[in-house]
N, C-alpha and C positions, 0 to 999 in steps of 0.2 A: 381435587385440591393438590397443589404442589407444596412441598415442604423443603425449605432451604435452611441449612444449618451453617452458621459462620462462627469460627473460633477466632475471636479478635486477638487472642493472646498468642496465636501461632502464625507468625509471619513466615512466608516462604520466599520465593525469589522476587527480585526487583523487576517490575514491569518496565522495560525500557521504553522511553518515549518514542523511540524509533520504530516500534511496532505500529505506530500510527502514521507511518511514512507514506509517500506518494511517488508516482512514476509519471514522467513526461517524455514522450517520444516524438520524433519528427514523423508524425502520422496524422493524416487528415487535418483537422483544425485544432489540434492540441496546442501546438506551439504558435503557429501563425493564426491570428484572430482569436486565439484562446488566451495564451499567456502574453503574447507579444503582438502589438499592432503597429509598431514603428514610431519614431519620434515625431513624424509629421502627421500622424493620424488625428482626426477630429475627435476620436474617442479619448477621454481623459487618460493621460498616461504620464509616467515619470521615466525618462530615458527609454521610452518605447514600451514599457511594461504596463499593461492595463491596470489602472488604479483600483477599479472595482474588484477585480480578481485578486489582486494583492491583498486588499483589505479583508476580503472574505477568507482568504487562507490564513492571514494573521489571526483572525478571530477563532479559528480552530487549532491554533498553535501547531501548524505543520512543522514537524521536527526535522525531516530529511526529504530530499527530492532527488530521484534518480533520473539520469539523462546521459546520452542522447537516444538510447534505446535499451532493450528491444532489438529486433532484427536490424533496424537501421544502424545500430552501433557497429556492426561488423562490416558495414560498407562506408562508414564515416571516417574521413581523413581530416583530422583536426586543423591542419594548416590551411585547409580550404575555408575555414570559418573564422580566421583572424585577419587583421589588417583592414585597410579601407574597404568599405562595403561595395563600392562601385567596381573594385577589381577582384572581388572574391569569386572563386571558381563556381560555376553553376553545374548542377548535376541532375540526373533523373532519379527520382526516388522509386527504384525498381520494385521494392517490397510493397509500397503502399500507394497504389493508385496511379503509378507511372507519371506523376506530376513533376513539374520543375521545382527543384530545391535551389534557392539562390544563396544559401548559407549566410543570410543576413542575421540569423540568430546563431551565434557560435559560442565559444568559450567565455569571452568577456560578457556577452549578453546573459548567458545562463548564470554566471556567478553574480552578476548584478541583480538578476531576479531573486536569487537566493538571499542576497543581502537585504533586498527590500522586504521579503517575506520573513526573514530572520531564521532561516532553516539551514541545515548542513547540506552541502552538495555531495552527491554520490555520483561519481563519474564512471561510465562504463566504457572500457577501452576496446579497441578493434584487434581481435585475434584472427578472425575469419579471412580478411583481405588486407590486413595491416602487417607491420613488421615490428620486431622487438625494438628497433631503434626508434620508430615512430611513437610507440607507446612510452618508451623511456624519455624521449624528448618532450612529450606532453607534460609529464610530471615535472620535469626540469623547468619547463616554460611557466608552469603555474606556481611552483613552490620554492625555486632557488633564489636566494637573496645574495647575489654576488655577481661576479663577472663571468659570463659564459655566453655562447651563441644564443641559447634559448632565452636566458634572462634578458639579454640585450634586445632580443626581438620583442619580448613582452613590453619592455620599457618604450621601445620604438612605437609600439601599438597603443601607448597611452596609459599603461598601468605600471607605475614605478615600483610599488611594493609587491611582494609575492602574496598570493592567497594562502590560506590554510585549507588543505585538502586532506581529509582523513580517509574517506571511503572510496575505494577504487576496485571496480570489477574487471577481471581479466577475461574478456569475451562474454558473449551472451548466447544461450541456447546453442552451444557448439555441437550438440547432438543433432541439430536440425539446421535452421537458417544460418547459423554461425559457422557452417563448414561441413555438416554431416560427418562429424568425426566419431570414431570409436572411443570408448572411455579411456582405454590405456593410452591411446595416442594423445588425446586432449590432456590427460594427466601429465604426460611428459612435456607437452607444450606449455602447460600452465607453469610447471616448475621452471622452465626456461624463461618465459616472459616475466614472471614475478621477480626473478633475480635482479632484473634491471630497473625495477621500480624503486628508485633510491629515496632514502629519507634524507632530505636536505634540512640542515639546522635542527630546529625542534619540531619540524613537521614529520609526524609518524604516519605512514600509510597503513591502513587496515585493508589487507589484501583479501579479496573475495573471489573464490573459484567458481566456475560455472558448474552448478550442481544439476540434479536430475529433473526430468519432466515427470511431474506427478508421481506415480507409483513405480518408477523405474529404480528399484532398489539395487539392481546390479551396478548401475552407474555410480550410485553413492558408495557402494562397497569398494569399487575399483579406485575411485578418487581418494577415499580415505586411506586405502592401503598404500597408494603410491605417493600421494601428495600432502597428506595431513600435516606434516611438520612445517610445511611451507605456506600454510593458509591461516588466516584469522577468521574467515567466514566462508560458507559455501551456500550457494543460492538454491532455491526450489521454486518451480513454477507450477501452479495448478489453477485452471480456470473451471468455472461451473457452467455447465450447459443443462437445459431441461431434460434432454433425452439421453440415451445410453452412449452416444458418440457425437462426433463433430458434425454429422449430417443431420442432426436433430436439434438445431439451435432454436428455431421457432421465433415468434414475435416477442418483442420486449414489453408490449402493452396488451396484446390480445391473447389472453390465456385463461384457462379454467382452473378449478381447484386441483385437479389431477396434476396439471403441469406446475402449479404453484408448489405443491408438496414434493413433486419429483425434483424440482430445482433445489429446494431446501435439503432434501435427502442427499443429493449429489454434493451440495456445499458442505454438508456435515462430514463427508469423506475426508475433509481436510484434517480432522482429528486423527483418524487412523493413519493417514499418510505421514503426518508430522511425528506421530508416536513411533512408527516403524523406522523412519529415517533417523530419528533420535536414538533409537536402540542400536542401530549400526554405528552411528557416531560415538556412542558411549563405549563401544568396544575398543575403538582406536583413541578415544579422547575422554577417558573417564572423569577427568577434572573439568570437563565442559569449557575448555578454553576457546574452542571454535564455535562461533555463532552460526545458527541456521538462519539464513536470510531469505525470507519468502518474498522476493522482490518483484513478483508478478502474481496477482491473484484477483479474482472478481468474476462477475457474470459475463457471458458472451452469448449474445442473441443475433438474430438476423438484423441487418442494418435497417434503419428507417426507410420506408418506401420513398423512392425518388432521390436518394442520396448516393454518392459514389460508393460502390461496394468496398473499395479499398480504403475508405476513410473510417470504417467501423464506428459510425455514429449511431447510437441507440438511445432511446428514452430510458427513464429511470423511475421505477415505481416503488411502492411499499414492499413489494416482493424483494427488490434489491436491498432495501433497508434491512429487512429481516436476514438476508444473506450476510450483509455487513455485520449486523449485531451478533449473529451466530459465530461468524468467522473470527471477529475480534475477541469474543469470549474464549474461543479455542486458543488463540495466540496468547492471551493472558494466562490461561491455564498451563501453557507450555513455556512460560517466560524464562524458565531455567535454561532453555536451549534456544528458543526463538529470540533473537536480539534485534531483528529489524523485519519489517514487512512493508510492502509498497503496493498500494492498490492501483490497478490498471484501469483507466488512467485518469489523470487529474482533471482535464477539461475536454469535453466534446468527443471523447473516445471511450468505448466500452462502458464500464461502470463508473462514469465520471461523477465527481462531486459538484461540478459546475458545468452548466451549458451556456453558450453564448450565441447570439444571432445579431450581427452588426453591433450596435451600441447597447443592445439588451443583454442582460445576464440574469440567470436564475440559479438558485441553490436547489439541488436535488434531495430527495429523501435520504440518500446515502450520505450527503454532506451533513445532514442533521444528526445522523448516527455518530459521525465523527465528533460533532459538537457535544453530544450527550456523553460520549465515552472519553473525552479528553481528560477527564478527572483521574484516569488511571495512569497517566504519563508519569513515569519515575516513582510511582507509589509501590508499596509492598503488597504482593499478592497474599491474601489471607486464606488459611485453610478453610475449606467449605465442602459440603456434600449436598446433593440435591436428589430428592425423590419426586419425580414428576410423571404425570400421565403422558400418554402418547397422543400425537396429533396426526391426522391423515387417515384415509380409508384404503390406501393401496397395500395389499398384503406384502409384508416384508420390506416395505418402503416408508414406514412411519418414522416420524421424528419426535424427539422429546418436545412436549408442549412448551416447557419453560427452559430457557438458556440464561445463565447468569454468571457474573463475576463479582468478586468483592475484593477491595483493596483498602489499605490505610495510607493516607498521605503523611507528609513530614510533620503536620500539625496534629496528628492523632485523630483526624476525621476519617470516618469510614464512608466509602463510596461503593454503591451497589448498582450494577447495570443488569437489568432483567428484561428479557424479550419473550412475549407470548407469541409463539410461532403459529398458533392456530389461526386459520383464515376466518373462522366463524364463531368460536366459543371463547368466552371470557376465562381467565385463569385466576382463581383465588389462590393466594400465597400466604402461608404462615412462615415467617422467618424468625428463627431463634438466634439470638446474639449471645454468645458465651464469652465471658471475660470483658464485657463492655457495658457500662451503665449509660444507656441512651437517655439524653435529656431533651433533644430537639431533632426534628426530622423535616426535611423539605424535599421536593421532587419536581422533576419535569418529565413530560411524556410526549412521544411521537406516536400518533395513531391514525389509522385510516383504512379504507378498503384495500384489499391486496393489490388492486390495479390502479390505485390513486397515484397521481403524478402531478408535478408542477409543469405548466406550460408558459410560454411567453405572454399569452393572453391572461393567464391566471397563475402567476408565479408563486403565490402563497397558499395554494390549496392544501399542501402538506407542510406543516412546520411545527416545532415543539410548542407546548403550552404548559403552564403550571399544572401540577397534579396534586390535588389535596386529598387524594384517596388513601394515603398511607397513615396508619394509626400506630402509636406506640402501645405496646402490650406489656404484660408482666414479664414475658420471656424475650420480647424483641419487637417485631413489626408484624402488621397484618395489612394486606392490600389485595385488590383485585385488578388485574391488568385486562383491559378490553382486548378483543380479538385483534390480531395483527398490530402489535404495539411494542414499543420499547421505552423503558423508563430509566432515568438516572436518579437514584435516591441518595441523599446526603444525610448522614447520621452523625450528630455531635453529642 
């Protein structure tokens, strides 16, 4: 049995809605045929944006979307993606599949997609192969409301009024595909580039520095030492693979319990990584002014057989749902420092929440976790503690059977998300609620075999259902979660 204690009278940090953010890159079928089908497509669209995808994303209240990369960001030149589409410069996407990129989806299209979804844009600028002038002019193009060469060009291209752009990343993975830089060199480059990201009018740029790859604590130390006063946020990337390294990705759908638990064990390393990076940041920024932006996270497996290896297309099972549930609970717990997170990626790439095939679309198990967890957006994290059995049979690689978060929204309603990570055993839970007189409880649950997934022939195999197994007790709540499941519990 797991025991969960929640102190409803002890509010901690605010859980930023941006923790539930997403990432879209010019990679495989994420943009083209995923978000964007073009104005002339037979697939229902508004201004070229897939209507079914837009509606699905609105339903989970996507708060922020990162674009255009990823590795693609540091070879992307924004002026190639504005103006008449027939005259836009074509290029080869050298990072992802060597395919032709016609730049028909550029700045205007991305910001139109964000408008339709109702989310904040997060633009990632080019440091690796771009210039300070290029990045500075992009911000001017998007945000300046006046007479200038870039504002005039924007108007000429059909958008009279400027956009509001808050989040701007200065380079991506500059320790790798963004230039193979050393941390001290990038830190100085960051200081230089961010200087010219001007705030026009009342548009205030939230400057995000390129942070470390996983457990590279030296990179974080150097960046905070050299550049902390010049940043508002610093990124962190961490991907989960089933094996000990990148050579052990294995199949997204064909796996046994050992690989299931090893994947969850590796996903749970996010907690240690965030904790240790936060400790470094605390030494330079004790007031926690700078946000930790985990703008790439998720599972990474072998691509689906028969697909372009450079497109990173993989299926999505209940194992991925459990990774998402566990990871989002980690971010909630660290919401004093984690201000944004962006799952990689939104559609048809890696741990996607949506898959498309022509006119067909399906919602993945990971999508349904974001649906169940949206209740935490902008709510207050509640103090809690958890006593849980372990799950898994691998010596030294077990995981807690129960993972949970609790928050209180602005109406005083408590929301609990709880995931049973065991592949085979139910998890009885006794939940004590201190400082709260519960009168009513309701719940939804997502459950299935660890390898259960949705396909285009059976798109609703895995989906949430009402959960009537939660009882009010004298001390709080009592319920049993089936194996491999996650629930959202609402307490009034």
